[in-house]
C-alpha positions as CSV (number, residue, x, y, z in Angstrom):
1,M,-23.5,28.1,4.4
2,S,-19.9,27.4,3.8
3,Q,-17.1,27.7,6.4
4,T,-13.5,28.1,5.9
5,M,-11.5,25.2,7.2
6,I,-7.7,25.2,7.3
7,I,-5.9,21.9,7.2
8,N,-2.1,22.2,7.5
9,D,-2.3,25.7,6.0
10,Y,-4.5,24.6,3.1
11,S,-7.9,26.4,3.0
12,I,-11.0,24.5,2.1
13,S,-14.5,25.8,1.7
14,A,-16.6,23.3,3.7
15,E,-20.3,22.6,3.7
16,N,-22.5,20.8,6.2
17,L,-20.0,21.3,9.0
18,C,-20.8,19.3,12.1
19,V,-18.8,19.7,15.3
20,A,-19.2,16.9,17.9
21,T,-17.6,15.5,21.0
22,V,-16.8,11.8,21.2
23,S,-15.5,9.8,24.1
24,G,-12.1,8.3,23.7
25,I,-9.8,6.1,25.8
26,S,-8.0,9.2,27.2
27,G,-11.1,11.4,27.5
28,D,-13.4,13.4,25.2
29,K,-12.2,14.4,21.8
30,Q,-13.6,16.7,19.1
31,K,-14.9,15.2,15.9
32,I,-15.4,17.4,12.8
33,S,-17.3,16.3,9.7
34,F,-17.9,18.3,6.6
35,D,-18.3,18.1,2.8
36,F,-16.3,19.9,0.2
37,Q,-15.9,19.9,-3.5
38,V,-12.6,19.1,-5.3
39,S,-11.9,20.1,-8.8
40,H,-9.6,18.6,-11.3
41,K,-7.2,21.5,-10.7
42,D,-7.0,20.8,-6.9
43,Y,-7.2,17.0,-6.9
44,H,-3.5,16.4,-6.6
45,D,-3.0,18.9,-3.7
46,I,-6.0,17.6,-1.8
47,T,-5.1,13.9,-2.1
48,T,-1.5,14.5,-1.2
49,L,-2.7,16.4,1.8
50,L,-5.1,13.7,2.9
51,Y,-2.4,10.9,2.5
52,T,-0.3,12.6,5.2
53,N,-3.1,11.8,7.8
54,D,-1.4,14.1,10.3
55,F,-3.1,17.5,10.5
56,I,-3.5,20.7,12.3
57,L,-7.2,21.6,11.8
58,E,-8.4,25.1,12.2
59,I,-11.9,26.6,11.9
60,P,-11.3,30.3,12.5
61,A,-15.0,31.3,12.7
62,K,-15.5,28.8,15.6
63,N,-12.1,29.4,17.3
64,I,-11.2,25.8,16.9
65,K,-7.7,24.5,16.4
66,F,-6.3,21.0,17.2
67,P,-4.2,18.2,15.9
68,A,-6.3,15.6,14.0
69,T,-6.3,12.4,11.9
70,I,-8.9,11.0,9.5
71,H,-11.7,9.0,11.0
72,S,-13.3,8.4,7.6
73,Y,-13.6,9.9,4.1
74,S,-15.3,9.2,0.8
75,T,-15.6,10.8,-2.6
76,S,-18.3,10.7,-5.3
77,I,-15.8,10.3,-8.1
78,T,-12.5,8.5,-8.5
79,N,-11.3,10.0,-11.7
80,L,-10.7,13.7,-11.2
81,Y,-7.9,13.6,-13.9
82,E,-10.5,14.7,-16.5
83,E,-10.5,18.5,-17.0
84,D,-13.7,20.2,-15.6
85,A,-14.3,17.2,-13.3
86,V,-15.5,18.0,-9.8
87,G,-15.9,15.5,-7.0
88,D,-17.8,15.7,-3.7
89,F,-15.6,14.7,-0.8
90,K,-16.9,13.8,2.7
91,L,-14.3,14.0,5.5
92,V,-14.5,13.2,9.2
93,L,-11.5,14.3,11.3
94,V,-11.0,13.4,15.0
95,E,-8.7,15.0,17.5
96,K,-5.6,13.0,18.1
97,E,-5.3,11.0,21.3
């Protein structure tokens, strides 16, 4: 089941959403992992967004909102410049310290 994630006002349809709590130096932090697809059309917007690595993450259905940074990410494809190409992205965000 997909969930709407909002990262810096950019909506993403996320799959395999996992919300966890991890222990940090200054206390417990939220960690969110999810998968999403990126099309050729959205590739530039998504990669530009991810390069900022300074996010406000919102999951409206779970009443979650916090500042976050990238813990890890990966993609199934590196050349989304080809028309009709779609890549599977995996992203893990962690609440900022």
